[in-house]
C-alpha angles and dihedrals in degrees: 000000000000128000089255089058092051092047091047090052094050094048090045093051092048094053096035093083095037104042103019111196094015093062093090092051092049092048092049089049090050094051091046090050092049095047092046091050091051089048091050092051091050092045094050091046094052092042089056092045093051092045091054090047088050094237113154104213107150140330122268093249093054090048092053091048089050090049091052092050091049090050091055089049092049092050094051092044090053092044091054096038098050099038122102115323098030091053091050091051089049091051090052093049095045093048089059092050126067110267115254114211114214120183107247090219091058091047091054091043093058098071091039089054089050090052091050090050091050090050092051092048090048092052092045093055 
């Protein structure tokens, strides 16, 4: 079980009682947002690194188009991965383990902090 699985499960469990059937959609959106923020930070870092090393890899427009295509892929991957059977397996695994209580505010703050870090890196380069 990966860290993304654990985070998905915690977000899903938090919204399961409050939103009911929409809990899975919210949890998938959260994991997609977190993974895309992480991808953006890595992309901005490597773009700055390659620019300082004077390596011409691709234009900024092509990089943003590639980022958008990867975001669509990540969303559909998460939608298929965390729908139905995978979520039931996660429920069974997490019921055996001791429940970890993460603050939902901190969980939502994590991708926002990654976006802020990406913005700072983008302005620094």
